[in-house]
BADREN-798497 format. One line per 2 residues: for each residue x, y, z of C-alpha. Coordinates in steps of 0.05 Angstrom, whole numbers, plus 5000, padded with zeros to 4 digits. Each point is the difference from the previous one (the first is absolute). Example, Ala and Ser with C-alpha at 12.3 -4.5 7.8 and 13.67 -1.06 7.14 Angstrom:
5246 4910 5156  5027 5069 4987
This chain:
5000 5000 5000  5029 5067 4982
4996 5061 5048  4990 5065 4966
5037 5051 5045  5000 5071 4975
5068 5024 4978  4996 5064 5042
4988 4961 5065  5058 4953 4985
5049 5058 4990  4978 5032 5066
5010 4935 5038  5070 4989 4973
5020 5072 5016  4977 4994 5072
5040 4936 5008  5062 5033 4973
4993 5059 5048  4992 4952 5059
5063 4963 4980  5039 5064 4994
4976 5023 5069  5023 4935 5031
5068 5009 4969  5008 5071 5029
4983 4977 5071  5055 4948 4998
5054 5050 4977  5052 5018 5056
5008 5074 5021  5064 5035 4978
5055 5006 5054  4999 5066 5040
5054 5052 4985  5044 5038 5050
4963 5049 5046  5010 5072 4984
5024 5040 5060  5024 5071 5013
5069 5006 5031  5047 5055 5024
5076 4994 5000  5028 5022 5067
5068 5028 5015  5031 5025 5065
4996 5075 5011  5011 5050 5057
4937 5005 5043  4989 5049 5057
4972 4963 5059  4951 5038 5043
4951 4983 5055  4938 5040 5020
4987 5001 5075  4953 5038 5046
5022 5046 5056  4986 5062 5041
5036 5065 5006  5029 5025 5066
5035 5064 5021  5076 5002 4995
5004 5028 5071  4946 5011 5052
5008 5045 5062  4948 5007 5055
5006 5068 5032  4992 4996 5076
5011 5051 5056  5061 4990 5044
4975 5047 5055  4931 5012 5029
4962 5064 4990  4946 5038 4963
5003 5007 4924  5004 5075 4984
5008 4996 4925  4996 4952 4942
5049 5024 4947  4985 4956 4939
4944 4986 4950  4970 4931 5004
5016 4959 4937  5057 5046 4981
5074 4989 4991  5048 5014 5056
5076 5001 5005  5044 4966 5050
5011 5048 5059  4938 5040 4985
4961 5020 5063  4932 4968 5003
4973 5018 5070  5014 5048 5056
4988 4975 5071  4992 5053 5055
5072 5015 5020  4986 5041 5063
5008 4944 5052  5065 4977 4967
5027 5071 4996  4989 5007 5075
5034 4934 5014  5059 5021 4958
5006 5066 5037  4998 4964 5067
5053 4951 4978  5045 5057 4978
4992 5035 5067  5018 4936 5037
5061 4994 4956  5022 5071 5015
4992 4988 5075  5041 4936 4996
5055 5034 4961  5003 5057 5051
5006 4950 5057  5056 4964 4963
5037 5065 4990  4998 5016 5074
5018 4930 5023  5056 4996 4949
5032 5065 5026  4995 4973 5072
5034 4935 4979  5056 5038 4967
5012 5041 5064  4999 4938 5043
5052 4970 4954  5049 5055 5019
4983 4998 5075  5006 4926 5008
5072 5002 4978  5019 5045 5059
4954 4961 5047  4955 5061 5009
4940 4955 4991  4990 4927 5011
5005 4951 4943  4928 4979 5015
4974 5069 4986  5037 5000 4934
4971 4932 4981  4930 5024 5017
5009 5060 4954  5023 4955 4943
4940 4953 5010  4952 5059 5002
5029 5026 4935  4989 4932 4966
4928 4997 5025  4984 5070 4976
5033 4985 4932  4955 4939 4993
4940 5045 5015  5023 5045 4943
5003 4941 4952  4930 4978 5022
4973 5070 4990  5031 5002 4930
4964 4935 4983  4935 5029 5026
5009 5061 4955  5014 4955 4940
4938 4957 5015  4957 5062 5008
5026 5027 4934  4986 4935 4964
4928 4998 5026  4990 5072 4979
5026 4983 4930  4951 4941 4998
4942 5049 5005  5013 5012 4926
4980 4936 4964  5037 4990 4934
4992 4952 4941  5053 4946 5002
4996 4986 4925  4978 5034 4936
4935 4975 4970  4925 5008 5000
4966 5010 5066  4931 4973 5016
4945 5027 5044  5014 5027 5069
4972 4961 5059  4999 5062 5044
4981 5073 4994  5022 5063 5036
4984 4997 5074  5008 4924 5005
5040 4971 5057  5054 4951 4979
5046 4957 5042  5070 4974 4989
4979 4927 5008  4937 5000 4957
4992 4944 4948  4960 5042 4950
5042 5035 4948  4987 5074 4988
5008 4988 4925  5035 4953 4951
5050 5020 4947  5012 4953 4941
5055 5005 4948  4967 4985 4933
5059 5009 4953  5024 4948 4988
4948 4948 5019  5004 4927 5020
4960 4946 4964  4994 4935 5040
4984 4940 4955  5001 4925 5010
5028 4945 4957  5000 4924 5006
5063 4975 5033  5005 4945 4947
4997 5051 4943  5052 5043 5034
5047 4941 5010  4992 4978 4927
5014 5070 4975  5064 5005 5042
5021 4931 4976  4992 5022 4927
5041 5063 5013  5054 4961 5036
5005 4949 4942  5008 5057 4951
4935 4984 4963  4968 5067 5017
5041 5062 4987  4984 5065 5036
4988 5026 5070  5004 4952 5057
4942 4988 5047  4992 5060 5045
5023 5049 4946  4950 4987 4945
4961 5059 4970  4925 5002 5008
4941 5036 4969  4937 5018 5039
4928 4994 4975  4943 5031 5038
4929 4972 4994  4953 5050 4968
5057 5041 4969  5003 4964 4933
5051 4952 4971  5058 5049 5000
5051 4990 5056  5016 5053 5051
5048 5049 4970  5055 4989 5051
5033 4930 4997  5025 4970 5065
5051 4949 5023  4999 4943 5049
5039 5013 5064  4999 4934 5037
4966 4933 5009  4977 4978 5069
5045 4947 5030  4941 4963 5030
4947 4959 4963  4928 5006 5026
4984 4931 5027  4926 5006 4984
5005 5025 4929  5070 4982 4977
5010 5071 4975  5059 5048 5008
4991 5075 5007  5037 5044 4950
5009 5074 5010  5008 5048 4943
5014 5074 5001  4965 5046 4950
5012 5075 4988  4938 5042 5016
5020 5072 4986  4928 5024 4989
4972 4960 5058  4951 4967 4952
5006 4934 5039  4975 4998 5072
5015 4949 5055  4953 4940 5002
4985 5001 4926  4988 4932 4967
5044 4992 4938  5025 4947 4951
5075 4997 4992  5032 4970 4938
5069 4976 5020  5051 4996 4944
5041 4939 5020  5051 5002 4943
5011 4975 4929  5006 4927 4981
5038 4993 4935  4982 4928 4983
4924 4999 5009  4948 4980 4949
4933 5034 4988  4947 4949 4983
4927 5017 4983  4955 4981 5058
4954 4956 4957  5060 4955 4985
5011 4982 5073  4959 4942 5029
4991 4996 5075  4997 4933 5036
4958 4985 5061  5062 5010 5044
5015 5068 4969  5056 4975 4956
5008 5032 4931  5012 4965 4933
5002 5020 4927  4995 4961 4934
5065 5004 4960  5006 4981 4926
5063 4961 4986  5043 4998 4938
4958 4941 4973  4936 5043 5009
4977 4956 5056  4976 5030 5066
5021 4985 5071  4983 5027 5068
5054 5043 5033  4997 5019 5075
5019 5074 5009  5013 5047 5058
4960 5064 5001  5012 5059 5047
4950 5055 4985  4955 5031 4947
5023 5055 4953  4937 5026 4967
4971 4941 4960  5062 4956 5006
5033 4957 5053  5073 5010 5018
5032 4931 4993  5067 4990 5033
5009 4925 4991  4981 4943 4953
5009 5035 4932  5059 5010 4953
5014 5051 4947  4962 4986 4935
4947 4954 5031  4933 5002 4964
4945 5004 5051  4928 4984 4980
4953 5058 5012  4939 4982 4957
4969 4930 5001  5027 4978 5067
4935 4964 5019  5005 4950 4941
5071 4976 5013  5025 4934 5027
5073 4981 5013  5036 4978 4937
4947 5027 4952  5025 5027 4934
4980 5072 4987  5005 5052 4946
5029 5061 5036  4982 5070 4976
5025 5065 5029  4946 5026 5047
4983 5073 4999  5021 5036 5063
4937 5013 5042  4981 5071 5013
5028 5026 5066  4950 4997 5055
4992 5053 5054  5059 4995 5049
4983 4953 5055  5026 5000 5071
5068 4968 4998  5004 4949 5055
5050 4945 5013  4972 4930 4997
């Protein structure tokens, strides 16, 4: 029996079968092998890097003098303007001198009387000296005259001391400034009674030019910095002589116009915080800075000539804080390299160990890498500089 199948239907059936066979063939075809990963790299070389650390601190007066009375009495005059500048030796107060003038006059009178007595007794002793040689008087009378002269001479010396004491107390009725500086408010007014042993100061004078800045630094960071300087890795001022720049909150990003210098580092480490106090001295000719002001101090520790600057996105941090980078070898294969970082410089880390001149460090594509992977390195564009960040040691 012969089947009459239309020619059009037969062609369509054969075409569908051919398409199905082709599709099966494509599914069985193996994918092409992957090529090298494309990554962005930067070539690093050692260069001089200025190491700096930003720390917080407070300002304090260079010298502080509490003005107190040394004699008791009533304040007659106040001879300065509160908040003004005074000079060393300038009179600040006048205490009523009348009682001390009277005491001085009495002491002088006592001295005059004692000197007159000595004059008379001395003449008598001289006469007795001649008479005792001819036995006109007894030797006992002569000895008594000599002893009386010595007693009266001691009275003269005592009277002289009383006159000197009275003169000193009279001079103390004028209260002077012991140092030059800015004086604060007065704790007393005219008519107030003051005493020589009072604990309250009449006023306080503070020298504001120059000014101290007390800052703190980790003892570990300080020891590392000194070790670097001793080894010759960091060139520049030694610890305790490094220059600093001050930044005041609310006054913009520009540093204070007068740079300062460190003077000393405390010899004792705070047992609770592990910090060491550093003291800097800053010129303050216009008295713009006041004691007690909170400031940020950027300490210039020196220059390291063999440091590397590596973009921050190239450095990978481990859970323990360790730092690593991916380095492309001569065979274009990557490997992990541990590095030592010290501080941030803008958008880069300062690397002081783990890299060599000419190393190619991966900056772009770090997340896709695995050790030993072959890559296609391309020079990465330098990232745009970010706003300067606080430079802190790690």
